[in-house]
Structures are given as C-alpha cells and as structure tokens.
DSSP file (Angstrom, degrees, kcal/mol; ACC not computed):
  #  RESIDUE AA STRUCTURE BP1 BP2  ACC     N-H-->O    O-->H-N    N-H-->O    O-->H-N    TCO  KAPPA ALPHA  PHI   PSI    X-CA   Y-CA   Z-CA
    1    1 A X              0   0    0      0, 0.0     2,-0.4     0, 0.0     0, 0.0   0.000 360.0 360.0 360.0 130.4   51.5   48.0  121.7
    2    2 A X        -     0   0    0      1,-0.0     2,-0.2     0, 0.0     0, 0.0  -0.633 360.0-141.5 -80.8 132.1   52.2   51.3  123.5
    3    3 A X        -     0   0    0     -2,-0.4     2,-0.3     1,-0.1     5,-0.1  -0.636  20.6-108.7 -91.9 154.0   55.4   53.0  122.5
    4    4 A X        +     0   0    0     -2,-0.2     2,-0.3     3,-0.1    -1,-0.1  -0.576  45.0 160.2 -80.1 140.9   57.6   54.8  124.9
    5    5 A X     >  -     0   0    0     -2,-0.3     4,-1.7     1,-0.0     5,-0.3  -0.895  55.2 -89.4-146.6 177.5   57.8   58.6  124.8
    6    6 A X  H  >>S+     0   0    0     -2,-0.3     5,-2.1     1,-0.2     4,-2.0   0.883 121.3  54.2 -60.3 -39.2   58.8   61.3  127.2
    7    7 A X  I  4>S+     0   0    0      1,-0.2     5,-2.4     3,-0.2     6,-0.3   0.939 116.8  32.9 -63.8 -48.5   55.3   61.6  128.7
    8    8 A X  I  45S+     0   0    0      1,-0.2    -1,-0.2     3,-0.1    -2,-0.2   0.603 125.4  41.3 -89.8  -8.9   54.8   58.0  129.7
    9    9 A X  I  <5S+     0   0    0     -4,-1.7    -2,-0.2     3,-0.0    -3,-0.2   0.687 133.8   0.1-107.8 -21.9   58.4   57.2  130.5
   10   10 A X  I  X5S+     0   0    0     -4,-2.0     4,-2.6    -5,-0.3     5,-0.3   0.626 122.6  50.5-129.7 -63.4   59.6   60.3  132.4
   11   11 A X  I  ><S+     0   0    0     -5,-2.1     4,-2.6     1,-0.2     5,-0.2   0.907 113.7  43.6 -55.4 -52.0   57.2   63.1  132.9
   12   12 A X  H  ><S+     0   0    0     -5,-2.4     4,-2.6    -6,-0.3    -1,-0.2   0.880 113.9  51.8 -65.2 -37.8   54.2   61.1  134.3
   13   13 A X  H  > S+     0   0    0     -6,-0.3     4,-2.5     2,-0.2     5,-0.2   0.942 112.4  44.7 -62.8 -48.4   56.5   59.1  136.6
   14   14 A X  H  X S+     0   0    0     -4,-2.6     4,-2.6     1,-0.2     5,-0.2   0.924 114.7  49.6 -63.2 -44.7   58.1   62.2  138.1
   15   15 A X  H  X S+     0   0    0     -4,-2.6     4,-2.0    -5,-0.3    -2,-0.2   0.930 113.0  46.1 -59.3 -47.6   54.8   63.9  138.5
   16   16 A X  H  X S+     0   0    0     -4,-2.6     4,-0.7    -5,-0.2    -2,-0.2   0.903 114.3  47.0 -66.3 -41.6   53.2   60.9  140.2
   17   17 A X  H >X S+     0   0    0     -4,-2.5     3,-0.8    -5,-0.2     4,-0.5   0.914 112.6  49.1 -67.1 -42.4   56.1   60.3  142.6
   18   18 A X  H ><>S+     0   0    0     -4,-2.6     3,-1.1     1,-0.2     5,-1.0   0.868 106.3  57.6 -64.6 -35.5   56.4   64.0  143.5
   19   19 A X  H 3<5S+     0   0    0     -4,-2.0    -1,-0.2     1,-0.3    -2,-0.2   0.698  96.2  63.8 -69.7 -18.3   52.6   64.1  144.2
   20   20 A X  H <<5S+     0   0    0     -3,-0.8    -1,-0.3    -4,-0.7    -2,-0.2   0.733 105.8  52.3 -74.0 -21.7   53.0   61.3  146.7
   21   21 A X  T <<5S-     0   0    0     -3,-1.1    -3,-0.1    -4,-0.5     0, 0.0   0.146 121.2 -60.7 -93.3-149.9   55.1   63.6  148.8
   22   22 A X  T   5S+     0   0    0      2,-0.1     2,-0.2    -2,-0.0    -3,-0.1   0.440 102.3  98.3 -81.1   2.0   54.5   67.1  150.1
   23   23 A X      < -     0   0    0     -5,-1.0     2,-0.5     1,-0.0    -2,-0.0  -0.578  61.1-144.8 -94.4 153.5   54.1   68.7  146.6
   24   24 A X        -     0   0    0     -2,-0.2     2,-0.3    -4,-0.0    -5,-0.1  -0.964  19.7-125.9-115.3 130.8   50.9   69.4  144.7
   25   25 A X        -     0   0    0     -2,-0.5     2,-0.4   -10,-0.1   -10,-0.0  -0.597  26.6-175.2 -76.6 131.5   50.8   69.0  140.9
   26   26 A X        -     0   0    0     -2,-0.3     5,-0.1     2,-0.0    -2,-0.0  -0.987  27.3-121.2-126.6 119.6   49.6   72.1  139.1
   27   27 A X    >   -     0   0    0     -2,-0.4     3,-2.1     1,-0.1     4,-0.5  -0.264  27.0-114.3 -58.4 146.7   49.2   71.9  135.3
   28   28 A X  G >  S+     0   0    0      1,-0.3     3,-1.3     2,-0.2     5,-0.2   0.825 113.6  59.7 -53.5 -38.1   51.3   74.3  133.4
   29   29 A X  G 3  S+     0   0    0      1,-0.3    -1,-0.3     3,-0.1     4,-0.1   0.662 103.6  53.4 -70.3 -12.8   48.3   76.3  132.0
   30   30 A X  G <  S+     0   0    0     -3,-2.1    -1,-0.3     2,-0.1    -2,-0.2   0.493  84.5 107.9 -96.0  -5.0   47.3   77.1  135.7
   31   31 A X  S <  S-     0   0    0     -3,-1.3     2,-2.2    -4,-0.5    -3,-0.0  -0.461  80.5-115.8 -74.9 145.0   50.6   78.5  136.7
   32   32 A X  S    S+     0   0    0     -2,-0.1     2,-0.3     8,-0.0    10,-0.2  -0.458  81.7  86.7 -80.0  72.2   50.9   82.3  137.3
   33   33 A X  S    S-     0   0    0     -2,-2.2     2,-0.2    -5,-0.2     7,-0.1  -0.974  78.7-101.0-157.6 165.3   53.4   82.9  134.5
   34   34 A X    >   -     0   0    0     -2,-0.3     3,-1.6     1,-0.1    -2,-0.0  -0.634  42.1-111.3 -86.5 155.8   53.8   83.5  130.8
   35   35 A X  T 3  S+     0   0    0      1,-0.3    -1,-0.1    -2,-0.2    -7,-0.0   0.817 118.2  52.2 -58.5 -30.9   54.8   80.6  128.6
   36   36 A X  T 3  S+     0   0    0      2,-0.0    -1,-0.3     0, 0.0     2,-0.1   0.550  82.6 113.8 -85.2  -7.8   58.2   82.2  128.1
   37   37 A X    <   -     0   0    0     -3,-1.6     3,-0.1     1,-0.1    -4,-0.0  -0.399  56.2-152.9 -67.4 140.1   59.0   82.7  131.8
   38   38 A X  S    S+     0   0    0      1,-0.2     2,-0.3    -2,-0.1    -1,-0.1   0.818  73.3   3.3 -82.8 -33.1   61.8   80.6  133.1
   39   39 A X  S    S-     0   0    0      0, 0.0     2,-1.4     0, 0.0    -1,-0.2  -0.923  80.1 -95.2-146.5 170.4   60.6   80.4  136.7
   40   40 A X     >  -     0   0    0     -2,-0.3     4,-2.7     1,-0.2     5,-0.2  -0.703  43.7-176.6 -89.9  86.8   57.8   81.5  138.9
   41   41 A X  H  > S+     0   0    0     -2,-1.4     4,-2.8     1,-0.2    -1,-0.2   0.867  76.8  48.7 -59.8 -43.0   59.4   84.7  140.1
   42   42 A X  H  > S+     0   0    0    -10,-0.2     4,-2.1     2,-0.2    -1,-0.2   0.894 113.6  47.7 -66.6 -37.8   56.7   85.7  142.6
   43   43 A X  H  > S+     0   0    0      2,-0.2     4,-2.0    -3,-0.2    -2,-0.2   0.910 113.2  48.3 -67.2 -42.5   56.6   82.3  144.2
   44   44 A X  H  X S+     0   0    0     -4,-2.7     4,-2.5     2,-0.2    -2,-0.2   0.919 110.3  51.6 -62.8 -44.9   60.4   82.2  144.4
   45   45 A X  H  X S+     0   0    0     -4,-2.8     4,-2.2     1,-0.2    -2,-0.2   0.927 110.5  48.1 -58.9 -46.7   60.5   85.6  146.0
   46   46 A X  H  X S+     0   0    0     -4,-2.1     4,-2.1     1,-0.2    -1,-0.2   0.877 111.5  50.6 -63.7 -37.6   58.0   84.7  148.6
   47   47 A X  H  X S+     0   0    0     -4,-2.0     4,-2.5     2,-0.2     5,-0.2   0.908 109.3  50.9 -66.6 -41.7   59.9   81.5  149.4
   48   48 A X  H  X S+     0   0    0     -4,-2.5     4,-1.7     1,-0.2     8,-0.3   0.915 112.4  46.7 -60.8 -42.7   63.2   83.4  149.8
   49   49 A X  H  < S+     0   0    0     -4,-2.2     7,-0.2     1,-0.2    -1,-0.2   0.882 115.3  46.2 -66.9 -38.2   61.5   85.8  152.2
   50   50 A X  H  < S+     0   0    0     -4,-2.1    -2,-0.2    -5,-0.2    -1,-0.2   0.859 120.1  37.6 -71.8 -36.5   59.9   83.0  154.2
   51   51 A X  H  < S+     0   0    0     -4,-2.5     2,-0.5     1,-0.2    -2,-0.2   0.641 112.4  54.8 -94.6 -16.2   63.0   80.8  154.4
   52   52 A X     X  -     0   0    0     -4,-1.7     4,-2.3    -5,-0.2     3,-0.4  -0.906  56.2-167.5-127.9 105.5   65.8   83.4  154.9
   53   53 A X  H  > S+     0   0    0     -2,-0.5     4,-1.5     1,-0.2    -1,-0.1   0.828  90.2  58.0 -59.6 -33.3   65.6   85.9  157.7
   54   54 A X  H  > S+     0   0    0      1,-0.2     4,-0.6     2,-0.2    -1,-0.2   0.901 110.1  42.9 -65.4 -40.1   68.4   88.0  156.3
   55   55 A X  H >4 S+     0   0    0     -3,-0.4     3,-1.1    -7,-0.2     6,-0.4   0.884 109.3  58.5 -70.6 -38.8   66.5   88.5  153.0
   56   56 A X  H 3< S+     0   0    0     -4,-2.3     3,-0.3    -8,-0.3    -2,-0.2   0.795  95.4  64.6 -63.0 -27.9   63.3   89.1  154.9
   57   57 A X  H 3< S+     0   0    0     -4,-1.5     2,-0.3     1,-0.3    -1,-0.3   0.832 119.5  21.0 -62.4 -31.6   64.9   92.1  156.7
   58   58 A X  S X< S-     0   0    0     -3,-1.1     3,-2.3    -4,-0.6     4,-0.4  -0.864  70.3-159.4-142.7 102.0   65.3   93.8  153.3
   59   59 A X  T >> S+     0   0    0     -2,-0.3     3,-1.1    -3,-0.3     4,-0.8   0.734  88.5  70.7 -57.4 -24.9   62.9   92.6  150.5
   60   60 A X  H 3> S+     0   0    0      1,-0.3     4,-1.6     2,-0.2    -1,-0.3   0.771  85.5  69.1 -64.5 -24.2   65.2   94.1  147.9
   61   61 A X  H <> S+     0   0    0     -3,-2.3     4,-2.5    -6,-0.4    -1,-0.3   0.844  90.4  60.7 -63.3 -32.2   67.7   91.3  148.7
   62   62 A X  H <> S+     0   0    0     -3,-1.1     4,-2.6    -4,-0.4    -1,-0.2   0.915 103.6  49.8 -60.4 -42.2   65.3   88.8  147.2
   63   63 A X  H  X S+     0   0    0     -4,-0.8     4,-2.5    -3,-0.2    -1,-0.2   0.879 109.0  52.5 -63.8 -37.5   65.6   90.6  143.9
   64   64 A X  H  X S+     0   0    0     -4,-1.6     4,-2.3     2,-0.2    -2,-0.2   0.925 110.9  47.0 -62.7 -44.7   69.4   90.6  144.1
   65   65 A X  H  < S+     0   0    0     -4,-2.5    -2,-0.2     1,-0.2    -1,-0.2   0.931 114.0  47.0 -63.6 -45.9   69.4   86.8  144.7
   66   66 A X  H  < S+     0   0    0     -4,-2.6    -1,-0.2     1,-0.2    -2,-0.2   0.909 112.4  50.0 -64.1 -41.4   67.0   86.2  141.8
   67   67 A X  H  <        0   0    0     -4,-2.5    -1,-0.2     1,-0.3    -2,-0.2   0.911 360.0 360.0 -63.9 -42.3   69.0   88.4  139.5
   68   68 A X     <        0   0    0     -4,-2.3    -1,-0.3    -5,-0.2    -2,-0.2   0.480 360.0 360.0 -78.3 360.0   72.3   86.7  140.3
C-alpha cells in the first residue's frame, strides 16, 4: 500500500496540472539559480520589463520593484 506524502499528494499534482496549461516544468536543478536563492531574479526582471512599459523606460525601476 502506498502511503501519502508531499510528493505524491501535492507537488506532483500541482506540477502536472500546471504543465497542462501554458507553463513548462523545469526541474529545480536546471533552474538558473543558487539553491539558497528565493526567486529567479533575472527571469523576474525580464518579465517586469516585458510587461510594464513604465519599468521598461528605465531598467533601474525593475531593481526598485524587486528590492521592495
């Protein structure tokens, strides 16, 4: 009998459902980050610049948003 754990009751379900949509699953060891990093700062910065014209006018604003 298989016991429930975080991997088979939550993580895998969320991963599989998200992969059905517009997202692509990337294993943690393939992410461009250190293990201790809280977020993917370069990816976040590029998304802020792409999605917000006011931030794109001055790239330093992205750093302000991330810092705050």
